[in-house]
C-alpha positions in Angstrom: -13.6 -17.6 -17.7 -11.4 -14.5 -17.2 -8.8 -14.6 -13.9 -9.2 -11.5 -11.9 -5.9 -9.7 -11.1 -5.0 -6.9 -8.0 -3.4 -3.6 -8.5 -2.2 -0.9 -6.4 -1.7 2.5 -7.7 0.2 5.8 -6.6 -1.4 5.8 -2.9 -1.4 2.1 -2.6 -5.1 1.8 -3.0 -6.4 -1.7 -4.1 -8.1 -2.8 -7.3 -9.6 -6.4 -8.6 -9.2 -5.7 -12.5 -9.6 -8.3 -15.7 -13.4 -8.8 -14.8 -16.9 -7.6 -16.2 -19.9 -6.6 -14.3 -22.3 -9.6 -16.3 -19.1 -12.1 -15.4 -18.9 -11.7 -11.7 -22.5 -11.3 -10.9 -24.6 -12.1 -14.0 -26.1 -8.9 -14.4 -25.3 -5.8 -15.8 -24.4 -3.0 -13.0 -27.1 -0.8 -15.2 -29.5 -3.2 -13.9 -28.6 -2.8 -10.6 -28.4 1.3 -10.9 -32.1 1.4 -12.4 -33.2 -1.4 -9.7 -31.7 0.8 -6.9 -33.2 4.0 -8.8 -37.1 2.4 -8.4 -36.7 1.3 -5.1 -35.5 4.4 -3.7 -38.6 5.9 -6.0 -41.2 4.2 -3.9 -39.6 4.1 -0.5 -39.1 8.4 -0.1 -43.1 8.5 -0.2 -42.5 7.3 3.5 -41.1 10.9 4.3 -42.6 13.4 1.5 -45.9 11.8 0.9 -46.6 12.1 4.9 -46.1 15.6 5.1 -48.8 16.0 2.3 -51.4 13.8 4.1 -51.1 16.3 7.1 -54.0 18.5 6.0 -56.0 15.5 5.8 -55.1 13.7 9.3 -55.4 17.2 11.3 -59.0 15.8 12.2 -57.4 12.7 14.1 -54.5 14.3 15.7 -52.6 17.7 16.6 -50.2 19.1 14.2 -47.6 18.6 16.9 -48.4 15.1 17.3 -48.1 14.6 13.6 -44.6 16.2 13.5 -43.2 14.1 16.2 -44.4 11.5 14.4 -42.5 12.1 11.2 -39.6 13.3 13.3 -39.9 9.4 14.8 -40.0 8.5 11.2 -36.7 10.5 10.5 -35.1 9.2 13.7 -35.9 5.3 12.4 -34.9 6.1 9.1 -31.4 7.5 9.1 -30.3 5.6 12.5 -30.9 2.2 10.3 -28.1 3.3 8.1 -25.4 2.2 10.2 -26.7 -1.3 11.8 -27.6 -1.9 7.9 -24.0 -1.1 7.2 -22.4 -2.9 9.8 -24.4 -5.8 9.0 -23.8 -6.1 5.6 -20.2 -5.3 6.2 -20.2 -7.9 8.7 -22.0 -10.5 5.7 -24.5 -11.3 7.8 -27.4 -9.4 5.8 -27.1 -9.7 2.0 -28.7 -7.0 -0.5 -31.5 -9.0 -1.6 -32.5 -9.7 2.2 -32.2 -6.3 3.5 -34.5 -5.1 0.6 -37.2 -7.3 1.1 -37.0 -6.7 4.9 -37.5 -3.1 3.8 -40.5 -3.8 1.4 -42.4 -5.3 4.3 -41.8 -2.8 6.2 -42.3 0.2 3.8 -45.9 -0.9 2.9 -46.5 -2.3 6.7 -45.4 1.5 7.8 -48.6 2.8 5.5 -51.0 0.8 6.3 -50.9 1.0 9.8 -51.0 4.7 9.1 -54.2 4.3 7.5 -55.3 2.2 10.2 -54.5 5.0 12.8 -51.7 4.0 14.5 -49.2 6.6 14.4 -46.2 5.0 16.2 -46.3 2.2 13.9 -45.8 3.8 10.6 -43.4 5.8 12.4 -41.4 2.9 13.4 -42.1 0.1 11.3 -42.2 2.5 7.9 -39.1 4.2 9.2 -36.9 1.1 10.0 -38.1 -0.2 6.3 -37.3 3.1 4.3 -33.9 2.9 6.0 -33.0 0.0 4.8 -34.2 0.9 1.7 -32.3 4.0 1.3 -28.9 2.3 3.2 -28.9 -1.2 0.9 -29.4 1.1 -2.5 -26.7 3.4 -2.1 -24.6 0.9 -0.4 -24.3 -1.3 -3.6 -24.4 1.6 -6.1 -20.9 2.8 -4.3 -19.7 -0.7 -4.7 -20.6 -1.1 -8.4 -19.3 2.5 -9.5 -16.3 3.2 -7.7 -15.2 5.8 -10.5 -18.0 7.6 -10.6 -19.5 7.4 -6.8 -21.0 11.1 -6.3 -23.1 11.1 -9.6 -24.2 8.0 -9.4 -25.3 8.3 -5.9 -27.1 11.6 -6.7 -29.3 9.9 -9.5 -30.5 7.3 -7.4 -30.9 9.4 -4.2 -32.5 11.8 -6.1 -34.9 9.4 -6.9 -36.2 9.3 -2.9 -37.6 13.0 -3.1 -39.1 13.5 -6.8 -40.5 9.8 -6.7 -43.0 11.0 -4.1 -44.2 13.9 -6.6 -47.4 11.7 -8.0 -48.3 10.5 -4.4 -48.1 14.4 -3.2 -50.4 15.6 -6.0 -52.8 13.0 -5.5 -53.0 13.4 -1.6 -53.2 17.1 -2.4 -56.9 16.6 -4.2 -57.7 13.6 -2.1 -61.2 13.7 -0.9 -62.2 10.2 -0.2 -60.9 7.6 2.2 -57.5 8.2 3.2 -57.2 4.7 4.5 -57.8 2.6 0.8 -55.4 5.3 -0.7 -52.8 4.7 1.8 -53.1 1.0 1.7 -53.2 0.9 -2.1 -49.8 2.8 -2.2 -48.4 0.3 0.4 -49.4 -2.4 -1.9 -47.4 -0.7 -4.9 -44.7 0.4 -3.0 -44.0 -3.0 -1.5 -44.0 -4.5 -5.2 -41.7 -2.2 -6.4 -39.2 -2.3 -3.8 -39.6 -6.4 -3.8 -38.9 -6.4 -7.3 -35.6 -4.4 -6.9 -34.7 -6.3 -4.4 -34.3 -9.4 -6.7 -31.7 -7.8 -8.9 -29.4 -6.5 -6.3 -26.4 -7.9 -5.3 -22.8 -6.7 -4.6 -20.0 -6.9 -6.7 -16.7 -8.6 -5.3 -14.8 -6.6 -2.7 -12.3 -3.7 -5.1 -14.2 -4.8 -8.1 -13.0 -2.3 -10.5 -15.0 -2.0 -14.2 -12.4 -3.4 -17.1 -12.9 -0.2 -19.5 -11.2 2.5 -17.0 -7.6 2.1 -16.5 -7.5 2.6 -12.5 -4.1 4.1 -12.2 -4.7 6.9 -14.9 -8.4 7.3 -12.9 -6.3 7.7 -9.6 -3.4 10.3 -11.4 -6.5 12.3 -12.9 -8.4 12.5 -9.4 -4.7 13.9 -7.6 -5.4 16.9 -9.9 -8.8 17.4 -8.8 -10.7 19.5 -6.0 -11.8 15.9 -4.4 -8.6 14.0 -3.4 -8.4 10.9 -2.0 -8.5 10.6 1.6 -4.8 10.9 3.3 -6.2 7.7 5.7 -8.6 4.8 6.1 -10.2 5.9 9.4 -12.2 3.5 11.4 -15.4 4.7 12.8 -13.9 5.9 16.0 -11.3 7.3 14.7 -13.1 9.7 12.1 -15.3 11.0 15.2 -12.2 12.0 17.1 -11.6 14.3 14.2 -13.1 17.8 14.4 -14.4 17.7 10.9 -16.2 14.7 11.1 -18.4 16.8 13.7 -18.0 20.1 11.8 -20.1 17.9 8.9 -22.6 16.5 11.5 -23.5 19.9 12.6 -24.1 21.0 9.2 -25.8 18.2 8.4 -28.2 18.4 11.6 -29.0 22.0 10.9 -29.8 21.6 7.5 -31.8 18.3 8.1 -34.1 20.3 10.8 -34.7 22.5 7.8 -35.7 20.6 5.5 -38.3 18.2 7.5 -39.7 21.8 9.0 -40.5 22.8 5.6 -41.5 19.6 4.7 -44.6 19.5 7.3 -45.3 22.9 7.7 -45.3 24.3 4.3 -49.0 22.4 3.2 -50.5 24.4 6.5 -48.6 27.8 5.9 -49.9 27.9 2.8 -53.4 27.4 4.1 -54.9 26.3 0.9 -54.4 22.1 0.4 -54.2 22.0 -2.8 -51.9 24.9 -3.7 -49.9 23.6 -0.2 -49.8 20.3 -2.4 -48.2 21.9 -5.2 -46.0 24.0 -3.1 -44.4 20.6 -1.5 -44.4 18.9 -5.1 -42.5 21.6 -6.2 -39.6 21.4 -2.7 -39.7 17.2 -3.8 -39.2 17.8 -7.3 -36.6 20.7 -6.6 -34.8 18.2 -3.9 -34.6 15.5 -6.1 -33.5 16.7 -9.3 -31.2 19.3 -7.8 -29.1 16.5 -6.3 -27.9 15.4 -9.6 -27.5 18.9 -10.5 -25.4 19.5 -7.4 -23.2 16.3 -7.7 -22.2 17.2 -11.3 -21.0 20.7 -10.0 -18.9 19.1 -7.5 -16.8 17.1 -9.3 -16.0 20.5 -10.4 -15.6 23.0 -7.6 -15.1 20.6 -4.7 -17.6 19.0 -2.3 -16.8 21.7 0.3 -17.7 24.7 -1.8 -21.0 23.0 -3.0 -21.9 22.3 0.1 -21.4 25.3 1.7 -23.4 27.0 -1.0 -26.5 24.7 -1.0 -26.9 25.0 2.7 -27.1 28.8 2.5 -29.6 28.5 -0.4 -31.8 26.2 1.7 -31.4 29.1 4.7 -32.3 31.9 2.2 -35.0 30.3 1.0 -36.9 30.2 4.4 -36.9 34.2 4.0 -38.4 33.8 0.6 -41.1 31.3 2.4 -42.2 33.7 5.0 -42.3 36.9 3.0 -43.4 35.9 -0.5 -46.7 37.6 -1.0 -47.9 35.5 -4.2 -48.0 32.0 -5.9 -44.8 32.7 -8.0 -42.7 33.5 -4.8 -43.9 30.6 -3.1 -43.0 28.2 -5.5 -39.7 30.0 -5.8 -39.3 29.6 -2.0 -40.3 25.7 -2.7 -37.6 25.3 -5.3 -35.0 27.4 -3.5 -35.5 25.4 -0.2 -35.5 21.8 -2.2 -32.3 22.5 -3.8 -31.0 23.8 -0.9 -31.6 21.8 2.3 -32.2 18.6 0.7 -29.0 18.5 -1.2 -26.4 17.6 1.1 -27.2 14.2 1.8 -26.2 13.2 -1.9 -22.8 15.0 -1.1 -22.2 13.4 2.2 -21.5 10.1 1.0 -18.8 11.2 -1.3 -17.6 13.7 1.5 -17.3 10.7 3.9 -15.5 8.7 1.5 -12.7 11.9 0.4 -12.2 12.8 4.2 -12.3 9.3 5.8 -11.5 6.8 3.4 -13.3 4.1 1.2 -12.6 1.1 3.6 -15.0 2.0 6.5 -16.9 4.4 4.3 -20.8 3.0 4.7 -19.9 2.6 8.4 -18.7 6.6 8.4 -21.3 7.5 6.5 -24.0 5.6 8.7 -22.8 7.9 11.6 -22.8 10.5 9.8 -26.5 10.0 8.3 -27.7 9.8 12.1 -26.9 14.3 11.8 -30.3 13.8 9.9 -32.2 11.9 13.4 -30.5 15.4 15.4 -32.0 17.3 12.9 -35.7 15.9 13.2 -35.6 16.3 17.0 -34.2 20.1 16.8 -36.9 20.8 14.8 -39.8 19.5 16.4 -38.2 20.9 19.8 -37.4 24.2 18.6 -39.1 24.9 15.2 -42.7 23.0 15.7 -43.0 24.5 19.0 -43.2 28.3 17.7 -45.6 30.3 15.2 -44.7 30.5 11.8 -42.7 33.5 11.7 -40.5 32.8 14.1 -39.9 29.4 13.0 -39.0 30.4 9.6 -36.7 32.7 10.6 -35.2 30.4 12.9 -35.1 28.0 10.3 -33.3 30.6 7.9 -30.8 31.3 10.3 -30.1 27.1 11.2 -29.7 27.0 7.3 -27.0 29.2 6.8 -25.6 28.2 10.6 -25.1 25.1 8.8 -23.5 26.8 5.6 -20.6 28.3 8.2 -20.1 25.3 9.8 -19.3 23.3 6.9 -16.8 26.3 5.9 -14.7 24.5 8.5 -14.3 21.5 6.6 -10.6 20.1 5.7 -9.5 16.7 4.8 -7.8 15.5 8.2 -3.8 15.5 8.0 -3.8 18.0 5.2 -2.8 21.7 5.4 -5.8 24.2 4.3 -3.6 26.0 2.2 
């Protein structure tokens, strides 16, 4: 049986080396990666699928009521990230346990929506999706410490493009919405629960044996994305101006993204074309996260974040003034590439600015910016007509890009 040894690099980071993934957990980390991908593929239907169902649900509820339900779902989903990370850090919740609870709640949320209970969908489904999201990302970060951003982008992308079949099916749906949602709930519960069987964390500070940690650390010192200068606790990170610049940028991006998600099918007018546009947005969001993660490794997270938010803001004007189907789909693609891609960069930015020891909890607090964005979208954007709302959404997206231009590592001079 191999014996684990501990090493430190030139900045004092600790590594546990000498053991393979199979030796420490009985399974390969690739199996965990694909299990997390499948779970996120299913859990994202609660967010992106709801937008496709809004034209079907207008007979029962008004559009503002439906948008507030989506905002409450987002509030519960984003608000679950920090408690879930804290419980896992304290060893009070295992990865498998969180996934199984999330599986039941995700399914229950869709079932209650099919039975006519908006609050049940928002609270149950939102908390369930939040548990799955936080657990999958937190587990992948631990298993792939040498390639965090790329693997997080791969897994989080599934949260968006996994809903494309559901969105298209909802666009062509003519029959019973309740039955359709019940079948989807059963499938989601089964997929997430099965993924939970595979989910397991490696030991603390585990490092893959095929990568030299000291050489990797020296390489990292020469790239745009450097180690944090200090391991910040959450309350320490929140005292930094950088924390709030980042929080504001994510909140503005979330407001724009959720507005597009809910109102794009209604703005188009045609149910089928609206579903196609929404599916295009979801597909661009998911695949764009992988692309942006790869780009950010080369040009830096801050630059990538600024450009994605600016793209999402400009996309709102393309959507508003597009006079044909091609312009609409181009706008939906740009909107997905812009506003939705900031979440895959957020994990890397958080670790590189505030350290890795409390990275999951710091990310959990920053991720609540998505909830703040949902409230902003519900209050400001959803209460106005489409012309004002799309212009306001574009301004918010561009404002998010301006805010993130001020980002810098706490303690490191900008020049």
